[in-house]
C-alpha positions, 0 to 999 in steps of 0.5 A, a space after each residue: 352194638 345194640 347193647 353197648 349203646 344201651 350199656 353206654 346210656 344207662 351210665 352215669 354221666 360222672 362215668 362217661 366223663 371220666 374218659 371223655 375221648 371215647 364219643 359216647 353220644 356216637 355209640 349211643 347214637 349207633 344203638 337209636 339207629 339200630 333199634 329205631 331206624 329199621 330202613 336207614 340202616 347203612 350196613 357198610 357203616 355198621 361194618 366199619 364200626 365193627 372192624 374198627 371202632 368196636 376194636 379201639 372201643 374195647 381196651 378204653 372201656 376195659 381200662 375205665 373199668 379197671 379204674 372204676 374198680 380201683 377208686 371203689 
């Protein structure tokens, strides 16, 4: 999740804007908490994110990548 958040942070805003329904700020925020919030990490929230949110995020990002590849 740290790597996903870092990758999301590195995306240009115009790319993130192509799918505004992805909660980019939350993806990036989770990365920040994991990297910097050592004693503030709630493992239940992290686990829930892994179980539910990442399953939803993956196909959306794959679709975004496909759209980007066809527009290049």
